[in-house]
C-alpha positions in Angstrom: 19.7 -16.1 -6.1 18.0 -13.2 -4.3 16.4 -10.1 -5.7 15.1 -6.7 -3.3 12.1 -5.6 -4.9 9.5 -2.6 -4.0 6.4 -4.6 -2.8 4.6 -5.3 0.3 4.3 -9.2 1.5 1.9 -10.3 3.8 1.1 -14.5 4.8 -1.9 -16.8 4.9 -2.2 -20.0 5.8 1.6 -20.3 5.4 1.4 -19.0 1.6 3.0 -15.8 0.7 1.2 -12.7 -1.3 3.9 -10.4 -2.6 2.0 -6.9 -3.2 3.6 -5.0 -6.4 2.5 -1.3 -7.6 3.4 2.0 -7.8 4.7 4.4 -4.4 0.9 5.3 -3.9 -1.0 2.7 -5.3 -2.5 0.8 -1.8 0.2 -1.9 -1.1 0.7 -1.0 2.9 -3.4 -0.6 2.8 -4.4 -3.6 1.3 -1.6 -5.3 3.5 -3.2 -3.7 6.4 -6.3 -4.9 5.7 -5.3 -8.6 5.2 -3.9 -7.9 8.7 -6.8 -7.6 10.4 -8.0 -10.3 8.7 -5.9 -12.7 9.7 -3.2 -12.6 7.4 0.5 -11.5 9.4 2.6 -9.1 7.8 6.4 -10.7 5.8 7.4 -6.9 4.7 6.7 -3.8 4.0 7.5 -1.9 1.2 10.8 -3.9 0.5 10.6 -7.5 0.2 13.6 -10.1 -0.6 12.9 -12.6 -2.7 15.6 -15.9 -2.5 15.8 -18.8 -4.8 16.0 -21.9 -3.4 15.8 -24.8 -6.3 12.7 -23.9 -8.0 11.0 -22.2 -5.0 11.1 -18.6 -4.0 11.1 -17.4 -0.6 9.7 -13.8 1.0 11.8 -12.2 3.7 11.7 -9.3 5.2 15.1 -7.0 5.4 16.1 -6.6 8.8 15.9 -2.8 9.4 12.2 -2.7 8.5 11.1 -6.3 10.3 8.1 -6.1 12.3 7.1 -2.3 10.7 4.0 -1.2 8.3 3.0 2.2 7.6 -0.4 3.6 7.7 -0.7 6.7 6.1 -1.2 9.7 7.8 -0.6 7.5 10.8 3.1 6.5 11.0 5.0 3.5 11.2 3.1 1.1 12.8 4.4 -2.2 15.1 3.3 -5.6 13.7 3.9 -9.3 14.1 5.5 -10.6 11.2 6.9 -13.7 10.3 10.0 -14.9 7.9 10.9 -17.1 5.1 7.4 -17.9 3.7 7.3 -20.1 0.4 5.5 -17.8 -2.1 1.7 -18.4 -3.8 1.3 -15.9 -6.1 1.9 -12.2 -7.1 -0.7 -9.4 -7.0 0.1 -6.8 -9.8 -1.9 -3.3 -8.5 -0.6 -1.2 -11.7 -3.4 -3.2 -13.5 -7.0 -3.5 -13.4 -8.5 -6.8 -13.4 -11.2 -6.5 -16.2 -12.5 -9.7 -16.1 -15.6 -11.1 -13.8 -13.7 -14.9 -14.0 -10.0 -13.8 -15.0 -8.0 -16.4 -16.7 -4.9 -17.9 -14.7 -2.1 -15.7 -15.4 1.8 -16.0 -14.7 4.9 -14.1 -14.4 8.7 -14.7 -13.8 10.6 -13.8 -11.1 14.1 -15.3 -10.6 13.6 -17.8 -13.8 10.6 -19.2 -11.7 7.1 -19.3 -13.0 4.5 -17.6 -10.1 0.7 -17.2 -10.2 -0.4 -13.6 -11.0 -3.7 -11.7 -10.0 -4.3 -8.2 -11.0 -6.0 -5.7 -8.9 -10.1 -5.6 -8.1 -11.6 -2.3 -6.9 -14.2 -4.6 -5.0 -15.1 -3.8 -0.9 -13.8 -7.7 -0.5 -10.9 -7.7 -2.5 -8.5 -8.0 0.9 -10.8 -11.4 2.2 -11.1 -13.2 -1.5 -7.0 -13.0 -1.8 -7.6 -14.6 2.5 -9.0 -17.1 1.0 -7.4 -17.7 -2.2 -4.1 -17.9 -0.6 -6.0 -20.5 2.1 -8.1 -22.6 -0.2 -6.6 -22.1 -3.9 -8.5 -21.7 -7.4 -10.4 -23.4 -9.3 -8.1 -23.8 -12.3 
């Protein structure tokens, strides 16, 4: 099974984060912020999600490979990786209201995936990097 979704994706320590949200919500900007902190681009704007067994993997449509939009600057070249296991989905359309959020999941291609909500904090990108690197206490 395979689906192309309107989302940006990055990899940290070999774990993929799918960043979804409406146009103009800040998907590319958050990815850029994470990239300067050590993340690697998978795909900007469109991400291919592929299911193999009970695992989901993220990859980039060929035409978008190695490109990310920086608003009011243009399309920038970026190192990128492909075929990265999906570790979590971040929904920028939903604001996080809990200081210590509950565990949430979403379903993609029939597979349950951890779900995170948007945070307006200045260290959100750093927190996401660490989440992907070290995990979260349940």
